[in-house]
N, C-alpha and C positions, 0 to 999 in steps of 0.2 A: 503493499500500499503505500503510495506516494507522500511524501512531506513538504511542507512548505519549503522551498530552498529558492537560492538565487535567481535560478530559473523559472520560479514562478513568485515572483514579488507581489507582497500584499499592496493596498491603496497607498499605505505610507509606513516610513522606518517606523513610526510609532506604533502602529498596530503589529507591526511583526515581531517589534520588543515586547510588548505585551503577551503576545501568543507564545514566543518562544521562551519568554521567562515565567510561564505559568501563570500570568495574571488571565486569567479566561473572561474573566466577567468583563473586564475592560475591553477586552477584544471584541465580545458579543455586543457591546454597549455601542462601539463606535465604527463597528465595521458591517457591511453588507455582506452576509456570507455568501459566496457560489458553493457549486456544488463540491468544487476541490477542497475548498475552506473546510465545509463541512466533513469532509473524507478526512482530511488529515486532522480535524479536530479530534474526531471519535479515535484516531488513530494516538493521538496523543493523550487523550484521557486514559484510554487502556493501559498506555505505557506508565503514565504516571500519578495514577489515582492511589497507588498504594504507597508512594512516598511524598506526593506533593499534596498539600492541603489547598483546596479549592474552596475560595469564598464566593456563592452567589447572593446579590442581592434582588430586593423585592423591586426590581424596575424593569419595566420592558426594554428590550433591545430596539434600536432606532427602527429599525425596519419594520417593527411590529407595531411601534406609536403611534405611526401616521395610518393606520388603517382602519381606524374608528369604528372598530367592531362592536355591537351592541350584542352584549351576551344576556341581557336580561329580558329579552322579549322572545315569547314563544309561540310558536303556531298552534291553535286547537286541533285537537286528534277529531277528524269528523267522526260522528255518531252513526251516519248511514251513507249507503252508496248512492251518487247521484244519480238519476235515471239515464242520464246519456253522460259518460265523462268527458271531461274538457278537452279540446286539441290539443296536442303537444306544444304549440307556441301557448294558448292561454295557460296551460299547467304552467309551463317554464315561468311565465310573466307573472303568475300567483306565488311561485317560490322564490321569486327574486323581486318582491316589491320593496320600495323603499318608503319610508315615512316622509309626510310632505313637510313638518317642521325641522325636522335634522337632516334630511336628505341621509342617513345613513342606514345601510342595508340590514334588513331584520335577519331573524333567523331562518333558515329555509323552512319552509312548511312540510310536515311529514305528507309522505303518500296519501293517496285515497285508499280506503279498504278493498281488500280484493273482494270482487264482485263473483261469489261462489255460492250457490244454491244451499250449502249447508250453513258458513257463516251467516246469509241472510236470514237464516229460518233461527239461529241462535240469537241475532240482534234484537229479537223482542222476548228474549227468556231471561233468567237468570243462569248467570254462568260465575262457579266459584272455582277459585284458583287456591287449593289446600295448602297455601304455601306463604311465609312471611317474607320471601327473598326480593328484595327490588330487583334484582337480575330476572327473574322469573316473570316478574310483574310487567318489565319493558318488553320482555320478548313477546310475552303475550298481547301487548298494547297493539303489537304490530298488525295482528288479525282485526282491529278495528270494532270491538265488542262494547258497546257503551254501557253493558249492565253488569260488567264485569266485578266481581266482589273478591275481597282477598281474606278468608277465612282460615287462618292455620290451624293445623293440628297441635294440641298443647301435649298430648300423650307421649310419653319418653320412648325413645328408639330402643327398644329393650331387646330385639333379638341377639342371640349370639353370632359372634361374627365368624365363629368356626363353621358356619354352613355354605360358607362358599360366596365369593361377591355378589355374582348374579342373584341368587337364590336370597341374599341377605337385602341387596336394594329392593328387589321386587317387592319381598313381603315386607318391606318397611313401606313404599309408596302405597299399596294395596291397603295397609292396615289406615295411612292417613285418609284414603279417599273413604274407603268403608265407614271410619269415625265420623265425617263431614256429612257422610250421605245421611247416618241414623239421625244426626242432628238436625239436619235441614230439610229433610223430605216430608216431614209434617207441619213445616213453620205455617202457621196459621195467618201469620201478618203479610209476610212476601209471597207464601205459598212454595211450591215445591220447584226445586231449581232445574233447569234444561240440561245443565252438563256439569258435572263436578270434575276436576282435573288435578290430579296429584304428582307429584314426581320426588324422587330422591336420587342424589347424584354422591358417588364415593369415588376415592382415589385410592388406586391399588399399588402398593410399594413393589417396586421392581428388585429390591435387595433381599429383604426377609421373607422369603418364600411366598410372596403376592399377598404379605398382609393388608387388610382395609385400615385405611389411615382416617384419622379422626380430627377434629381442629385440634390446633395446637394448645398445648395445655400451659406452657410457660415460655418465656423468650429460648432458654436454652434447649426445650424440646422442640420448638419452631426452627431453630436452627439447625438442629440434628436431623429434622424432619426433611429441610431442603437441601442439607449435604446429601442425604442417602438420595433423594430423587435426582440428584447431579450425577452423581457416582453411579448410579444404576444405568444410566444412559437412555432408560427408556421406562415409563409407566405407563397406566391404563386408565380413564376416566369413564365411568358407569354411570348412566343415569337411566332410571327407569320412570316410565310416564304410565300413569293409569286414568283411565277415562271411566266415567259411570253416567249411565243416562236412565232415570226412572221411566217405568213401564206404563204405559196408561192402562193396560189391560191387569196390572198389579200382580201379573202372573209370576210364579215363584223363581227366583228370588226377588222378584220386585224391580230388578233395575238390568240393564244391558251391561256388561262390563268387559273391556278389552285393554290390553296391555303392552307394552314394547318396552325393550331394554337397548340402549345406544351405546356402543362402545366406540372411543377414539384413543387413539394412541399419541403419547405426548414426549418429547425428548428436550431433556435440558441441555443447553449447551456446555459443554464439556469445559469450556475457557471461563464459565462463570468462576468468579474468586470467592473464597471465604469472607472477603471483605464486602463485596458486593451482597451476599447473600445475608452479612450480617446488618449492613444498611438498608436493605430491604424490609428486614424483618422489625426493625425500628420504626419504620413507616406505620406498621399495625395493620396493614392493606390486607394482608392474608390470616390475620388474628382469628377472624370468624368464619372462616372457608377450610373445608376438610381439604386436606394436602396442603394447606398453609400459603396458597399463592392464588391472586387474583387473574386470570388470563387478559381481563377485559381492561385492566389498568397497568399500574406498574409491573405487577408480576410476569408481562410478557417478554420483560428482557432478559428474562432468564431460561426462554424456551427458544430453541432454535428450529424445531420441526413440528408440525400437527399432521397426523394422518386421521382424515375422517371429519366429522362435524365440529368445527370452531364453537358453534352455539352450544354444542353439549358440554365441552368443556365450563363453559360459563356457567350451564344450570339446567338449559332446556333447550334441546333439538327442535327448532323450529318447524323442519321438514316433516321430521317424524310426528311431532306434536298434530300438526294438520292433518297429517294421514290418519292418525289413530282417530282424532275427532270424528272425520268422517265416516271411519269405519262401525263406531259406536253409535253414532246418531241414525246409521241407517240401519243396524242392527235392531236398533228400539223401534224403527219405522215399521220394519219388516213383521216384528212380532204384533204391532198393532193390525195386522194384516191376517194373521192367524184365528181360526173359530177359537170361541171361548171354551175353555176346558169345562167337561161337565163333572157334576161333583156328586158323587155316589152317595144317596140319602142314607144308605145303609150304614156309611162310615160313623154318622152321627146318632144312629141309634142303641139304645140300652146304655 
């Protein structure tokens, strides 16, 4: 990787001196970096972080200060699909509108919800996500379900981890779904839900015989966990999804249920240093996550390769979830077309 030298001079002697002497914050605040500078900066940081103390100030670099980005404005998530989607020109214009008073660009509006019959059917019903994970809530919001409710299961996850990772994660997600079903199916105020969705994600260690990793218990445990994941070279992430839909016929067991387990392989970068692991642990980003890292945030700096679904590592594989929802709703609809079961009155005699 090429470093800055006399054949690639910076914009001034001052910025060059700041960069070479390790004054990285001054370099960023007084320079408009090119791809070459950023490449050299990454090389510089990798070689010097173990010995050089770099001070970063809470000041935006010059090339960011002039962008006038308004991060406080958010576009609403549409609750229904328009009868005729806008043209691409109109959609583009809507996502890049500017305010008349400040002439600053707003945050891009989210896309319109998917116009699928299954989702249109659910948009008029209660949909419950049996999870308090903000990441799963965000992923589910992409489906544009306006009546999405977050009702986490508060029962302990007490299945023995000796039962194997796939069986364990599936049993845990099924338990969550069934508990929320029993709790909400006879809700007199809101009515029964149209769909209950539960999920559970685990990380399986690649070092200690495929052990199921929990959330880190302490800073020391957290550091050791991430070092093991790095040294293993590869670990697996499993997410079990369970969907339940109450049956209109009340045919036993009273609901349609389907499940799916998604597997993703994750590889940590072997060049990740102990110092970087300790620095990441101190951010506490991974303190509440099984496996000890958040792929959607700073934790991505630890990862070099993913095989499979990216959002599975975050906590909910969207494609598999949508397919499971469709399968479960159609199964419930098919049940409504079956003839009602005849009751043998002799069973109730005597």
